[in-house]
N, C-alpha and C positions, 0 to 999 in steps of 0.2 A: 235143768229146768229151764224154757226158753222163757226169755223176758221181754223181746222186743224183736218184731220182724217187719220188714216192707221191701218193696222191687222199686228198681229204676229201669225205664225202658231206653236204650240208645239206638235210635233210628239209623240203618244204613250202616251197621256194623255188623262185622263176621263174628263167629264163636272164636275161631283159631285166633285172629289178629285180637281180639278184646282178650283174650286169654294171655297172649305173648306181653299187651300191655299191662293188664292185672299183675302179672308175675314180676315183671319190671319195676313196678313199684312197692311189691313186697320184699323186692330186693336193695331196693332204695327208700326206707321210711322216711329219709331226711326231705326227701323232695316232697311228702305230703303232709307230714305232721306238724302242725306250727309250734314252734318252740324248739324242735329238734335239732340241736347243733352238730348232729353227726352219728352215723353209725358204723357199728361193725357186724358183718354178716357172715355166716359160715353155713356151707351148705353139707348136709350128710344124709347117710341111707341108712335108715333104720334095720334091725335085723329081719324084719320082715318086707324088705326090699323098698318101703316107702320113702320117698323125697321128702325130707325137711329142711327149713331155715332156721339156725339159731340167732336171734337178732337181739344185740344189745343197743339200745337207742339211748344218746346222751341228751338231756334236758339241763346242762349246768349242772348244779348241783346234785340232780337226781339221775339216776340210770335205771332205765325200764327193760328186762329182759323178756323176750316171748321166744315161742317157736311156731314155725309155720309150716303146716302141712300142705304140699303140693300135689295135685293130681290133675295131671295134665287134661282130664277131659270136661275140665272148667270149673272144681271144684277146689276151695282152698280154706283152710282153716287157722285161726288164730287162736293160740292158747297162752294165757296168762296164768301162773301159778296164784295160788291165794299168798295173802299177807296179812298181817293185823286188821287192816283197814279193809279189806275187800276180799270176797271169797274167789277161788278158782273160777273163771269165767274163760270162755271161746265164743268168739265168731266164726260163722261160715258165711262163704261167698259162693254162691253158684251162677253160672253163667248158663244161660237158656237161648236156644235160638227161638227166634219169632219171626213172623210173615214179613217184618219190616224191620228186623233187626235183630238185638238181642235186648233179653232182661236178665239184669242182676238181681239176684234175689240174695239180702242180707239178713242174716238169724243171727242175734245176739241171746245167749245161755251165762247161767250163772249154777254152779254147784247148789249155793243154797240163797235164793233170792233175798236181797236186802228189802227190810222194810222201811218206808219212808213215813216222816211225821205227817208232811202234806203229801197231796196227789199233785201240787206244782211242780215239786222237786222232780217226780216220775215222769211229767210232762217234759220238764225242761232236760232231763236225759235222754229221753227218748228223741228229743227235737235236735239236740246235739249229736247223737248217733244219726238221725238223717243228715243234716248238714254235712258232718264228715262225709258219708258215704255217696252226697250230692257232689262234694268237692273231688272224691276220686273218680266219680263218673266224668265229670267234666276233663279232669287231667287226662284221662282213658281216650276221650273222645279229640282231645285237643294233641295227644300223642298218634292218633289214628290218620289225622286230618295232615299231620306234617309228613306222614309215610309217604 
């Protein structure tokens, strides 16, 4: 079930170059995630021919594993398995061409949405998602301008 979505425009960018930059950061999560001290990333192809990354991100005393689905037409999904504290969740990122550049559409979903005691916690979570995604788009813009 979708729990939050938003989009960010990047003017002057092309879809294929934006995809390449997004895939670069998917392969190097330590460049994007604060506190990530390193990562192990392995690419594999599923039985149906889809490309996936298995990532183990090291945050000191905690490691987080996720799987990233890569669809080169501008679609990426990050899947995190359920734990005792968190339901199975996934994020989708779609890149769409616009007249002035590209639009990154971010969608966050959970198998069973969490209930929060106060609406402020929900607002803080959504703001954290938005800030993380703005940081990603800034890094993509920097990578594109350096090329």
